[in-house]
DRENTORKOL-3810 file (N, C-alpha, C; in nm, 4 decimals):
REM DRENTORKOL-3810
@n.u->0.3635; n.v->3.4021; n.w->3.1569; ca.u->0.4116; ca.v->3.4048; ca.w->3.2943; c.u->0.3084; c.v->3.4805; c.w->3.3777
@n.u->0.2777; n.v->3.4288; n.w->3.4938; ca.u->0.1747; ca.v->3.4937; ca.w->3.5746; c.u->0.2315; c.v->3.6106; c.w->3.6554
@n.u->0.1434; n.v->3.6895; n.w->3.7110; ca.u->0.1796; ca.v->3.8103; ca.w->3.7850; c.u->0.2678; c.v->3.7784; c.w->3.9056
@n.u->0.2371; n.v->3.6707; n.w->3.9792; ca.u->0.3156; ca.v->3.6349; ca.w->4.0981; c.u->0.4592; c.v->3.6002; c.w->4.0592
@n.u->0.4753; n.v->3.5225; n.w->3.9537; ca.u->0.6094; ca.v->3.4860; ca.w->3.9081; c.u->0.6874; c.v->3.6109; c.w->3.8678
@n.u->0.6232; n.v->3.7032; n.w->3.7969; ca.u->0.6898; ca.v->3.8282; ca.w->3.7585; c.u->0.7302; c.v->3.9085; c.w->3.8813
@n.u->0.6402; n.v->3.9185; n.w->3.9780; ca.u->0.6703; ca.v->3.9909; ca.w->4.1019; c.u->0.7874; c.v->3.9267; c.w->4.1739
@n.u->0.7896; n.v->3.7940; n.w->4.1806; ca.u->0.8990; ca.v->3.7239; ca.w->4.2483; c.u->1.0324; c.v->3.7485; c.w->4.1788
@n.u->1.0323; n.v->3.7526; n.w->4.0466; ca.u->1.1547; ca.v->3.7838; ca.w->3.9724; c.u->1.2027; c.v->3.9252; c.w->4.0054
@n.u->1.1096; n.v->4.0181; n.w->4.0187; ca.u->1.1455; ca.v->4.1556; ca.w->4.0525; c.u->1.2045; c.v->4.1641; c.w->4.1930
@n.u->1.1506; n.v->4.0867; n.w->4.2870; ca.u->1.2026; ca.v->4.0866; ca.w->4.4242; c.u->1.3445; c.v->4.0291; c.w->4.4262
@n.u->1.3680; n.v->3.9203; n.w->4.3546; ca.u->1.5023; ca.v->3.8614; ca.w->4.3480; c.u->1.6009; c.v->3.9612; c.w->4.2874
@n.u->1.5603; n.v->4.0292; n.w->4.1819; ca.u->1.6466; ca.v->4.1297; ca.w->4.1191; c.u->1.6738; c.v->4.2451; c.w->4.2159
@n.u->1.5730; n.v->4.2840; n.w->4.2926; ca.u->1.5892; ca.v->4.3924; ca.w->4.3897; c.u->1.6882; c.v->4.3535; c.w->4.4997
@n.u->1.6907; n.v->4.2259; n.w->4.5393; ca.u->1.7854; ca.v->4.1778; ca.w->4.6396; c.u->1.9289; c.v->4.1984; c.w->4.5898
@n.u->1.9559; n.v->4.1554; n.w->4.4671; ca.u->2.0909; ca.v->4.1701; ca.w->4.4127; c.u->2.1259; c.v->4.3170; c.w->4.3929
@n.u->2.0285; n.v->4.3968; n.w->4.3493; ca.u->2.0528; ca.v->4.5405; ca.w->4.3302; c.u->2.0834; c.v->4.6082; c.w->4.4630
@n.u->2.0156; n.v->4.5672; n.w->4.5695; ca.u->2.0400; ca.v->4.6255; ca.w->4.7018; c.u->2.1827; c.v->4.5961; c.w->4.7486
@n.u->2.2333; n.v->4.4769; n.w->4.7195; ca.u->2.3726; ca.v->4.4453; ca.w->4.7538; c.u->2.4654; c.v->4.5367; c.w->4.6750
@n.u->2.4400; n.v->4.5475; n.w->4.5452; ca.u->2.5243; ca.v->4.6325; ca.w->4.4605; c.u->2.5207; c.v->4.7786; c.w->4.5080
@n.u->2.4028; n.v->4.8252; n.w->4.5477; ca.u->2.3863; ca.v->4.9636; ca.w->4.5928; c.u->2.4315; c.v->4.9863; c.w->4.7370
@n.u->2.4571; n.v->4.8774; n.w->4.8122; ca.u->2.4933; ca.v->4.8911; ca.w->4.9523; c.u->2.3766; c.v->4.9349; c.w->5.0392
@n.u->2.2565; n.v->4.8938; n.w->5.0032; ca.u->2.1334; ca.v->4.9384; ca.w->5.0689; c.u->2.0826; c.v->4.8340; c.w->5.1688
@n.u->2.1329; n.v->4.8420; n.w->5.2924; ca.u->2.0948; ca.v->4.7466; ca.w->5.3966; c.u->1.9463; c.v->4.7566; c.w->5.4315
@n.u->1.8895; n.v->4.8762; n.w->5.4247; ca.u->1.7471; ca.v->4.8947; ca.w->5.4549; c.u->1.6606; c.v->4.8201; c.w->5.3539
@n.u->1.6964; n.v->4.8286; n.w->5.2278; ca.u->1.6216; ca.v->4.7563; ca.w->5.1242; c.u->1.6340; c.v->4.6056; c.w->5.1448
@n.u->1.7544; n.v->4.5582; n.w->5.1785; ca.u->1.7726; ca.v->4.4149; ca.w->5.2032; c.u->1.6819; c.v->4.3678; c.w->5.3162
@n.u->1.6786; n.v->4.4418; n.w->5.4262; ca.u->1.5922; ca.v->4.4042; ca.w->5.5390; c.u->1.4468; c.v->4.3953; c.w->5.4970
@n.u->1.4017; n.v->4.4902; n.w->5.4161; ca.u->1.2621; ca.v->4.4940; ca.w->5.3739; c.u->1.2261; c.v->4.3766; c.w->5.2832
@n.u->1.3230; n.v->4.3244; n.w->5.2105; ca.u->1.2976; ca.v->4.2147; ca.w->5.1165; c.u->1.2909; c.v->4.0775; c.w->5.1841
@n.u->1.3456; n.v->4.0668; n.w->5.3058; ca.u->1.3536; ca.v->3.9378; ca.w->5.3743; c.u->1.2402; c.v->3.9213; c.w->5.4748
@n.u->1.1707; n.v->3.8087; n.w->5.4660; ca.u->1.0643; ca.v->3.7775; ca.w->5.5616; c.u->1.1243; c.v->3.7608; c.w->5.7009
@n.u->1.0464; n.v->3.7869; n.w->5.8061; ca.u->1.0985; ca.v->3.7729; ca.w->5.9431; c.u->1.1553; c.v->3.6340; c.w->5.9731
@n.u->1.0954; n.v->3.5291; n.w->5.9159; ca.u->1.1416; ca.v->3.3919; ca.w->5.9429; c.u->1.2464; c.v->3.3442; c.w->5.8420
@n.u->1.3004; n.v->3.4353; n.w->5.7637; ca.u->1.3968; ca.v->3.4057; ca.w->5.6578; c.u->1.5144; c.v->3.3227; c.w->5.7089
@n.u->1.5605; n.v->3.2298; n.w->5.6241; ca.u->1.6862; ca.v->3.1585; ca.w->5.6491; c.u->1.7546; c.v->3.1353; c.w->5.5153
@n.u->1.8859; n.v->3.1159; n.w->5.5199; ca.u->1.9701; ca.v->3.1116; ca.w->5.4001; c.u->2.0731; c.v->3.0021; c.w->5.4175
@n.u->2.1096; n.v->2.9380; n.w->5.3089; ca.u->2.2160; ca.v->2.8387; ca.w->5.3088; c.u->2.3194; c.v->2.8826; c.w->5.2071
@n.u->2.4483; n.v->2.8768; n.w->5.2449; ca.u->2.5575; ca.v->2.9196; ca.w->5.1584; c.u->2.6537; c.v->2.8022; c.w->5.1392
@n.u->2.6879; n.v->2.7726; n.w->5.0146; ca.u->2.7821; ca.v->2.6643; ca.w->4.9843; c.u->2.9126; c.v->2.6868; c.w->5.0607
@n.u->2.9568; n.v->2.5848; n.w->5.1324; ca.u->3.0817; ca.v->2.5928; ca.w->5.2071; c.u->3.0707; c.v->2.6643; c.w->5.3404
@n.u->2.9631; n.v->2.7361; n.w->5.3631; ca.u->2.9436; ca.v->2.8117; ca.w->5.4867; c.u->2.8293; c.v->2.7541; c.w->5.5693
@n.u->2.7285; n.v->2.6981; n.w->5.5039; ca.u->2.6170; ca.v->2.6371; ca.w->5.5753; c.u->2.5008; c.v->2.7318; c.w->5.5981
@n.u->2.4201; n.v->2.6988; n.w->5.6979; ca.u->2.2978; ca.v->2.7729; ca.w->5.7280; c.u->2.3280; c.v->2.9066; c.w->5.7943
@n.u->2.2461; n.v->3.0052; n.w->5.7600; ca.u->2.2545; ca.v->3.1387; ca.w->5.8187; c.u->2.1140; c.v->3.1869; c.w->5.8513
@n.u->2.1002; n.v->3.2489; n.w->5.9662; ca.u->1.9727; ca.v->3.3104; ca.w->6.0021; c.u->1.9614; c.v->3.4440; c.w->5.9286
@n.u->1.8457; n.v->3.5049; n.w->5.9398; ca.u->1.8222; ca.v->3.6360; ca.w->5.8795; c.u->1.9255; c.v->3.7367; c.w->5.9317
@n.u->1.9408; n.v->3.7426; n.w->6.0639; ca.u->2.0349; ca.v->3.8377; ca.w->6.1249; c.u->2.1788; c.v->3.8100; c.w->6.0821
@n.u->2.2155; n.v->3.6830; n.w->6.0746; ca.u->2.3521; ca.v->3.6472; ca.w->6.0342; c.u->2.3797; c.v->3.6885; c.w->5.8901
@n.u->2.2849; n.v->3.6628; n.w->5.8008; ca.u->2.3063; ca.v->3.7012; ca.w->5.6614; c.u->2.3107; c.v->3.8526; c.w->5.6474
@n.u->2.2180; n.v->3.9229; n.w->5.7107; ca.u->2.2186; ca.v->4.0691; ca.w->5.7024; c.u->2.3492; c.v->4.1265; c.w->5.7576
@n.u->2.3993; n.v->4.0695; n.w->5.8668; ca.u->2.5269; ca.v->4.1148; ca.w->5.9223; c.u->2.6426; c.v->4.0906; c.w->5.8266
@n.u->2.6458; n.v->3.9724; n.w->5.7675; ca.u->2.7528; ca.v->3.9396; ca.w->5.6722; c.u->2.7472; c.v->4.0308; c.w->5.5501
@n.u->2.6259; n.v->4.0550; n.w->5.4992; ca.u->2.6126; ca.v->4.1431; ca.w->5.3833; c.u->2.6524; c.v->4.2861; c.w->5.4180
@n.u->2.6161; n.v->4.3324; n.w->5.5361; ca.u->2.6541; ca.v->4.4677; ca.w->5.5783; c.u->2.8058; c.v->4.4820; c.w->5.5862
@n.u->2.8719; n.v->4.3804; n.w->5.6415; ca.u->3.0187; ca.v->4.3846; ca.w->5.6506; c.u->3.0812; c.v->4.3827; c.w->5.5110
@n.u->3.0279; n.v->4.3004; n.w->5.4220; ca.u->3.0800; ca.v->4.2926; ca.w->5.2853; c.u->3.0608; c.v->4.4255; c.w->5.2131
@n.u->2.9416; n.v->4.4843; n.w->5.2271; ca.u->2.9147; ca.v->4.6111; ca.w->5.1593; c.u->3.0054; c.v->4.7218; c.w->5.2124
@n.u->3.0327; n.v->4.7209; n.w->5.3427; ca.u->3.1212; ca.v->4.8218; ca.w->5.4017; c.u->3.2667; c.v->4.8004; c.w->5.3579
@n.u->3.3067; n.v->4.6756; n.w->5.3426; ca.u->3.4462; ca.v->4.6435; ca.w->5.3100; c.u->3.4799; c.v->4.6652; c.w->5.1629
@n.u->3.3794; n.v->4.6596; n.w->5.0764; ca.u->3.4026; ca.v->4.6715; ca.w->4.9322; c.u->3.3261; c.v->4.7916; c.w->4.8776
@n.u->3.3928; n.v->4.9049; n.w->4.8586; ca.u->3.3226; ca.v->5.0227; ca.w->4.8075; c.u->3.2715; c.v->5.0054; c.w->4.6646
@n.u->3.3329; n.v->4.9176; n.w->4.5889; ca.u->3.2884; ca.v->4.8922; ca.w->4.4520; c.u->3.2303; c.v->4.7517; c.w->4.4448
@n.u->3.1002; n.v->4.7437; n.w->4.4108; ca.u->3.0308; ca.v->4.6146; ca.w->4.4027; c.u->2.9500; c.v->4.6102; c.w->4.2734
@n.u->2.9653; n.v->4.4999; n.w->4.2003; ca.u->2.8846; ca.v->4.4830; ca.w->4.0796; c.u->2.8359; c.v->4.3389; c.w->4.0737
@n.u->2.7058; n.v->4.3225; n.w->4.0566; ca.u->2.6453; ca.v->4.1909; ca.w->4.0349; c.u->2.5714; c.v->4.1971; c.w->3.9017
@n.u->2.6147; n.v->4.1139; n.w->3.8088; ca.u->2.5558; ca.v->4.1125; ca.w->3.6754; c.u->2.4743; c.v->3.9854; c.w->3.6589
@n.u->2.3472; n.v->4.0005; n.w->3.6317; ca.u->2.2597; ca.v->3.8849; ca.w->3.6119; c.u->2.2838; c.v->3.8277; c.w->3.4727
@n.u->2.3084; n.v->3.6975; n.w->3.4689; ca.u->2.3314; ca.v->3.6262; ca.w->3.3429; c.u->2.2018; c.v->3.5622; c.w->3.2943
@n.u->2.1248; n.v->3.5071; n.w->3.3874; ca.u->1.9988; ca.v->3.4424; ca.w->3.3515; c.u->1.9081; c.v->3.4283; c.w->3.4719
@n.u->1.7784; n.v->3.4225; n.w->3.4446; ca.u->1.6778; ca.v->3.4066; ca.w->3.5491; c.u->1.5747; c.v->3.3048; c.w->3.5019
@n.u->1.5413; n.v->3.2117; n.w->3.5908; ca.u->1.4344; ca.v->3.1160; ca.w->3.5654; c.u->1.3414; c.v->3.1206; c.w->3.6860
@n.u->1.2117; n.v->3.1314; n.w->3.6588; ca.u->1.1171; ca.v->3.1428; ca.w->3.7702; c.u->0.9955; c.v->3.0556; c.w->3.7440
@n.u->0.9484; n.v->2.9960; n.w->3.8514; ca.u->0.8251; ca.v->2.9177; ca.w->3.8472; c.u->0.7600; c.v->2.9296; c.w->3.9835
@n.u->0.6434; n.v->2.9902; n.w->3.9873; ca.u->0.5714; ca.v->3.0048; ca.w->4.1129; c.u->0.6534; c.v->3.0784; c.w->4.2157
@n.u->0.6730; n.v->3.0151; n.w->4.3316; ca.u->0.7434; ca.v->3.0785; ca.w->4.4434; c.u->0.8949; c.v->3.0706; c.w->4.4320
@n.u->0.9478; n.v->3.0018; n.w->4.3301; ca.u->1.0922; ca.v->2.9794; ca.w->4.3170; c.u->1.1514; c.v->3.0644; c.w->4.2046
@n.u->1.2629; n.v->3.1301; n.w->4.2357; ca.u->1.3354; ca.v->3.2084; ca.w->4.1359; c.u->1.4822; c.v->3.1675; c.w->4.1421
@n.u->1.5365; n.v->3.1253; n.w->4.0292; ca.u->1.6776; ca.v->3.0891; ca.w->4.0186; c.u->1.7485; c.v->3.1975; c.w->3.9378
@n.u->1.8625; n.v->3.2451; n.w->3.9904; ca.u->1.9376; ca.v->3.3518; ca.w->3.9252; c.u->2.0826; c.v->3.3083; c.w->3.9114
@n.u->2.1345; n.v->3.3195; n.w->3.7912; ca.u->2.2769; ca.v->3.3015; ca.w->3.7662; c.u->2.3368; c.v->3.4408; c.w->3.7535
@n.u->2.4459; n.v->3.4667; n.w->3.8259; ca.u->2.5045; ca.v->3.6010; ca.w->3.8260; c.u->2.6564; c.v->3.5940; c.w->3.8343
@n.u->2.7190; n.v->3.7025; n.w->3.7927; ca.u->2.8623; ca.v->3.7206; ca.w->3.8101; c.u->2.8823; c.v->3.8398; c.w->3.9016
@n.u->2.9725; n.v->3.8249; n.w->3.9966; ca.u->2.9987; ca.v->3.9334; ca.w->4.0898; c.u->3.1422; c.v->3.9785; c.w->4.0833
@n.u->3.1603; n.v->4.1078; n.w->4.1039; ca.u->3.2944; ca.v->4.1662; ca.w->4.1110; c.u->3.2916; c.v->4.2714; c.w->4.2213
@n.u->3.3672; n.v->4.2446; n.w->4.3274; ca.u->3.3742; ca.v->4.3326; ca.w->4.4430; c.u->3.5187; c.v->4.3787; c.w->4.4551
@n.u->3.5384; n.v->4.5102; n.w->4.4697; ca.u->3.6746; ca.v->4.5640; ca.w->4.4723; c.u->3.6959; c.v->4.6558; c.w->4.5913
@n.u->3.8167; n.v->4.6459; n.w->4.6456; ca.u->3.8661; ca.v->4.7398; ca.w->4.7458; c.u->4.0166; c.v->4.7486; c.w->4.7232
@n.u->4.0824; n.v->4.8485; n.w->4.7791; ca.u->4.2273; ca.v->4.8569; ca.w->4.7602; c.u->4.2963; c.v->4.7265; c.w->4.8027
@n.u->4.3718; n.v->4.6701; n.w->4.7121; ca.u->4.4469; ca.v->4.5493; ca.w->4.7411; c.u->4.3735; c.v->4.4187; c.w->4.7158
@n.u->4.2444; n.v->4.4238; n.w->4.6801; ca.u->4.1712; ca.v->4.2985; ca.w->4.6575; c.u->4.0588; c.v->4.3179; c.w->4.5563
@n.u->4.0603; n.v->4.2316; n.w->4.4565; ca.u->3.9476; ca.v->4.2197; ca.w->4.3640; c.u->3.8931; c.v->4.0792; c.w->4.3829
@n.u->3.7664; n.v->4.0712; n.w->4.4215; ca.u->3.7004; ca.v->3.9418; ca.w->4.4403; c.u->3.5973; c.v->3.9257; c.w->4.3298
@n.u->3.6208; n.v->3.8275; n.w->4.2435; ca.u->3.5284; ca.v->3.8004; ca.w->4.1329; c.u->3.4868; c.v->3.6546; c.w->4.1410
@n.u->3.3563; n.v->3.6294; n.w->4.1334; ca.u->3.3058; ca.v->3.4930; ca.w->4.1435; c.u->3.1775; c.v->3.4825; c.w->4.0615
@n.u->3.1371; n.v->3.3603; n.w->4.0353; ca.u->3.0087; ca.v->3.3345; ca.w->3.9707; c.u->2.9162; c.v->3.2750; c.w->4.0754
@n.u->2.7869; n.v->3.3037; n.w->4.0616; ca.u->2.6893; ca.v->3.2649; ca.w->4.1623; c.u->2.5669; c.v->3.2009; c.w->4.0992
@n.u->2.5059; n.v->3.1135; n.w->4.1759; ca.u->2.3710; ca.v->3.0668; ca.w->4.1470; c.u->2.2918; c.v->3.0839; c.w->4.2747
@n.u->2.1854; n.v->3.1621; n.w->4.2665; ca.u->2.0975; ca.v->3.1861; ca.w->4.3812; c.u->1.9640; c.v->3.1183; c.w->4.3556
@n.u->1.9103; n.v->3.0566; n.w->4.4576; ca.u->1.7740; ca.v->3.0056; ca.w->4.4526; c.u->1.6969; c.v->3.0772; c.w->4.5625
@n.u->1.5989; n.v->3.1563; n.w->4.5216; ca.u->1.5147; ca.v->3.2309; ca.w->4.6151; c.u->1.3788; c.v->3.1632; c.w->4.6246
@n.u->1.3258; n.v->3.1521; n.w->4.7450; ca.u->1.1884; ca.v->3.1064; ca.w->4.7688; c.u->1.1145; c.v->3.2271; c.w->4.8263
@n.u->1.0026; n.v->3.2614; n.w->4.7644; ca.u->0.9300; ca.v->3.3816; ca.w->4.8037; c.u->0.7862; c.v->3.3509; c.w->4.8416
@n.u->0.7342; n.v->3.4349; n.w->4.9282; ca.u->0.5936; ca.v->3.4260; ca.w->4.9665; c.u->0.5472; c.v->3.5673; c.w->4.9998
@n.u->0.4343; n.v->3.6045; n.w->4.9453; ca.u->0.3756; ca.v->3.7367; ca.w->4.9722; c.u->0.4739; c.v->3.8501; c.w->4.9449
@n.u->0.5520; n.v->3.8370; n.w->4.8382; ca.u->0.6414; ca.v->3.9443; ca.w->4.7971; c.u->0.7696; c.v->3.9586; c.w->4.8755
@n.u->0.8003; n.v->3.8618; n.w->4.9625; ca.u->0.9244; ca.v->3.8662; ca.w->5.0407; c.u->0.9987; c.v->3.7335; c.w->5.0284
@n.u->1.1289; n.v->3.7398; n.w->5.0445; ca.u->1.2124; ca.v->3.6203; ca.w->5.0360; c.u->1.2037; c.v->3.5474; c.w->5.1699
@n.u->1.1611; n.v->3.4214; n.w->5.1666; ca.u->1.1490; ca.v->3.3439; ca.w->5.2902; c.u->1.2715; c.v->3.2554; c.w->5.3140
@n.u->1.3381; n.v->3.2159; n.w->5.2051; ca.u->1.4594; ca.v->3.1349; ca.w->5.2189; c.u->1.5351; c.v->3.1384; c.w->5.0875
@n.u->1.6571; n.v->3.0870; n.w->5.0939; ca.u->1.7364; ca.v->3.0830; ca.w->4.9722; c.u->1.8595; c.v->2.9977; c.w->4.9892
@n.u->1.9214; n.v->2.9741; n.w->4.8749; ca.u->2.0456; ca.v->2.8975; ca.w->4.8690; c.u->2.1397; c.v->2.9734; c.w->4.7764
@n.u->2.2682; n.v->2.9748; n.w->4.8141; ca.u->2.3690; ca.v->3.0483; ca.w->4.7379; c.u->2.4857; c.v->2.9547; c.w->4.7062
@n.u->2.5110; n.v->2.9383; n.w->4.5768; ca.u->2.6204; ca.v->2.8531; ca.w->4.5301; c.u->2.7233; c.v->2.9398; c.w->4.4585
@n.u->2.8506; n.v->2.9106; n.w->4.4809; ca.u->2.9592; ca.v->2.9834; ca.w->4.4165; c.u->3.0845; c.v->2.8990; c.w->4.4244
@n.u->3.1920; n.v->2.9441; n.w->4.3620; ca.u->3.3195; ca.v->2.8730; ca.w->4.3665; c.u->3.3832; c.v->2.8972; c.w->4.5031
@n.u->3.3742; n.v->2.7979; n.w->4.5890; ca.u->3.4245; ca.v->2.8141; ca.w->4.7258; c.u->3.5763; c.v->2.8302; c.w->4.7309
@n.u->3.6481; n.v->2.7756; n.w->4.6325; ca.u->3.7942; ca.v->2.7919; ca.w->4.6308; c.u->3.8306; c.v->2.9386; c.w->4.6075
@n.u->3.7575; n.v->3.0067; n.w->4.5218; ca.u->3.7825; ca.v->3.1488; ca.w->4.4964; c.u->3.7523; c.v->3.2291; c.w->4.6227
@n.u->3.6410; n.v->3.1992; n.w->4.6881; ca.u->3.6039; ca.v->3.2695; ca.w->4.8115; c.u->3.7056; c.v->3.2438; c.w->4.9222
@n.u->3.7490; n.v->3.1202; n.w->4.9366; ca.u->3.8461; ca.v->3.0857; ca.w->5.0407; c.u->3.9793; c.v->3.1568; c.w->5.0157
@n.u->4.0209; n.v->3.1672; n.w->4.8894; ca.u->4.1458; ca.v->3.2370; ca.w->4.8570; c.u->4.1369; c.v->3.3854; c.w->4.8938
@n.u->4.0196; n.v->3.4442; n.w->4.8777; ca.u->4.0025; ca.v->3.5866; ca.w->4.9073; c.u->3.9812; c.v->3.6142; c.w->5.0553
@n.u->3.9075; n.v->3.5267; n.w->5.1240; ca.u->3.8618; ca.v->3.5565; ca.w->5.2600; c.u->3.9077; c.v->3.4577; c.w->5.3669
@n.u->3.9693; n.v->3.3473; n.w->5.3277; ca.u->4.0054; ca.v->3.2450; ca.w->5.4239; c.u->3.8903; c.v->3.1476; c.w->5.4450
@n.u->3.9118; n.v->3.0527; n.w->5.5329; ca.u->3.8104; ca.v->2.9510; ca.w->5.5603; c.u->3.6927; c.v->3.0118; c.w->5.6353
@n.u->3.5736; n.v->2.9631; n.w->5.6085; ca.u->3.4553; ca.v->3.0165; ca.w->5.6765; c.u->3.4526; c.v->2.9766; c.w->5.8231
@n.u->3.3964; n.v->3.0643; n.w->5.9025; ca.u->3.3717; ca.v->3.0330; ca.w->6.0429; c.u->3.2299; c.v->2.9812; c.w->6.0555
@n.u->3.2045; n.v->2.8916; n.w->6.1492; ca.u->3.0659; ca.v->2.8462; ca.w->6.1666; c.u->2.9812; c.v->2.9613; c.w->6.2173
@n.u->2.8556; n.v->2.9634; n.w->6.1778; ca.u->2.7653; ca.v->3.0672; ca.w->6.2280; c.u->2.7331; c.v->3.0357; c.w->6.3733
@n.u->2.6941; n.v->3.1368; n.w->6.4516; ca.u->2.6559; ca.v->3.1100; ca.w->6.5913; c.u->2.5465; c.v->3.0049; c.w->6.6016
@n.u->2.4577; n.v->2.9979; n.w->6.5021; ca.u->2.3497; ca.v->2.8990; ca.w->6.5069; c.u->2.4009; c.v->2.7579; c.w->6.4801
@n.u->2.5252; n.v->2.7456; n.w->6.4328; ca.u->2.5823; ca.v->2.6139; ca.w->6.4036; c.u->2.6825; c.v->2.5686; c.w->6.5092
@n.u->2.7178; n.v->2.6543; n.w->6.6039; ca.u->2.8117; ca.v->2.6147; ca.w->6.7075; c.u->2.7641; c.v->2.4831; c.w->6.7706
@n.u->2.8524; n.v->2.3922; n.w->6.7858; ca.u->2.8169; ca.v->2.2628; ca.w->6.8413; c.u->2.7727; c.v->2.1632; c.w->6.7351
@n.u->2.7387; n.v->2.2140; n.w->6.6156; ca.u->2.7004; ca.v->2.1264; ca.w->6.5045; c.u->2.8015; c.v->2.1361; c.w->6.3920
@n.u->2.9184; n.v->2.1927; n.w->6.4199; ca.u->3.0190; ca.v->2.2154; ca.w->6.3178; c.u->3.0881; c.v->2.0838; c.w->6.2793
@n.u->3.0968; n.v->2.0605; n.w->6.1512; ca.u->3.1671; ca.v->1.9439; ca.w->6.0991; c.u->3.2804; c.v->1.9927; c.w->6.0123
@n.u->3.3979; n.v->1.9358; n.w->6.0259; ca.u->3.5117; ca.v->1.9729; ca.w->5.9421; c.u->3.4817; c.v->1.9324; c.w->5.7988
@n.u->3.5244; n.v->2.0173; n.w->5.7065; ca.u->3.5027; ca.v->1.9889; ca.w->5.5646; c.u->3.6311; c.v->1.9461; c.w->5.5000
END
C-alpha cells in the first residue's frame, strides 16, 4: 500500500474519531473548503450543512461510539464500514454505516454516507430538505 493511501485511511479514521470525540474543530480541519456530502435518504449537503448537522448531533448525544468494522482504500478513495451507537436520556440510536470518502492533499473533498434509513427515520423522523435543495425537493 502506498503512502498516500495510508494517509487517506488515517484521515478517514480521524473523521470518525472526531465525531466520536465531539471535536468540531477537528472535523472542520479535515474537510476541504469545496467539500460536499451525500447522505442516503437525505440527499446532498454542503460543507456548512454537514458540519452544522454533526455539531447538533454531537451536542444532542453525550455518548457516541463509532466502531470501524472494515476499511478498503485505493488511491483517493477510502471505504469504511462502521457501526454506530449514540445515546442520550430516552434514546439509543444504533445503526450500521458505509462511508465513501474522496480525498485530495490530505483533506476530504467529498463523500457518501449509507445507513438503514428506516432506523434513522424511527429515531429522528423524516429528513428535511437541505437549504441547498429547496425547490429541488422530490417526495420519496
